[in-house]
C-alpha positions in Angstrom: 76.0 79.7 161.9 78.6 80.4 165.0 78.9 77.8 167.8 79.6 77.9 171.9 80.8 76.0 174.3 79.3 77.2 178.1 79.0 76.0 181.4 75.2 76.0 182.6 76.8 77.4 186.1 80.1 77.5 187.6 82.6 74.6 187.2 85.3 73.9 189.3 88.8 74.6 187.8 90.2 71.4 187.2 87.5 69.3 186.0 86.3 71.7 183.3 90.3 72.0 182.6 90.2 68.5 181.9 87.0 68.4 179.7 88.3 71.4 177.8 91.2 69.3 176.8 89.7 66.5 175.7 86.8 68.5 173.5 90.3 70.2 171.7 91.9 67.3 171.4 88.8 65.4 170.2 87.6 69.3 167.7 91.2 67.9 166.4 90.8 65.1 165.6 88.0 65.8 163.4 85.0 65.3 165.3 81.5 67.1 165.4 81.7 70.3 168.1 78.6 68.2 170.4 80.4 64.8 169.4 83.8 66.2 171.3 82.5 67.5 173.8 80.1 64.4 175.0 83.4 62.0 173.9 85.8 64.5 176.8 82.8 64.6 178.9 83.0 60.4 178.8 86.9 60.4 178.8 86.6 63.0 182.1 84.4 60.4 184.1 86.3 57.2 183.0 89.1 58.9 184.8 87.4 61.3 187.6 86.7 60.2 191.0 84.0 59.8 192.8 83.2 63.4 194.1 84.6 64.2 190.5 81.9 62.0 188.4 78.9 64.0 190.2 77.4 65.9 187.5 77.7 68.7 189.1 82.1 69.1 187.7 81.1 67.8 184.1 76.9 68.2 182.9 77.6 71.9 182.6 79.0 72.1 179.3 76.9 72.8 176.8 77.1 73.4 173.3 74.5 75.7 171.0 74.8 76.4 167.8 76.6 74.9 164.3 77.7 71.7 165.6 79.5 70.5 162.7 83.4 69.5 162.8 85.9 72.2 162.6 87.7 72.8 159.1 91.2 72.3 158.8 93.1 72.4 156.0 96.6 71.2 156.8 97.8 72.3 152.6 96.4 75.8 153.7 98.1 76.3 157.0 101.3 75.0 154.6 101.2 77.5 152.3 100.6 80.3 155.2 103.7 79.2 156.6 105.6 78.8 153.2 104.9 82.4 152.6 105.8 83.5 155.7 108.9 82.6 155.4 109.0 83.7 152.2 108.5 86.8 153.6 111.5 86.8 156.1 113.5 86.2 153.7 112.9 88.9 151.6 113.1 91.3 154.0 116.5 90.4 154.9 117.6 90.2 151.8 116.3 93.8 151.2 117.7 94.5 154.7 121.4 93.2 153.9 121.1 95.6 150.6 120.4 98.8 152.2 123.5 97.5 154.9 126.7 96.7 152.2 128.6 99.7 151.4 129.4 100.9 148.3 132.8 101.6 147.1 133.1 104.6 144.3 136.6 105.4 142.7 137.4 109.6 144.1 
């Protein structure tokens, strides 16, 4: 089931950027989406000015749908990078073979 993080009203850009940066950092740490959003809001409140601590600046963010944490498989990512490097080496070798002159005796 998919999920979405959205705002219920238009949010100030600075507050929104702070909250979403914190949210993605928490997601990367393996937290569930709802917990990551909650902690990002709490982090925002801990550093916000009195004005930006007003719920108008942070309470609009909600999670709808699946709240499970993202599954990040480090092994899978390493395999993708490794395959990409091998592909680049193959392309390099094929280009080198095509550009190598062949000498024939006449």
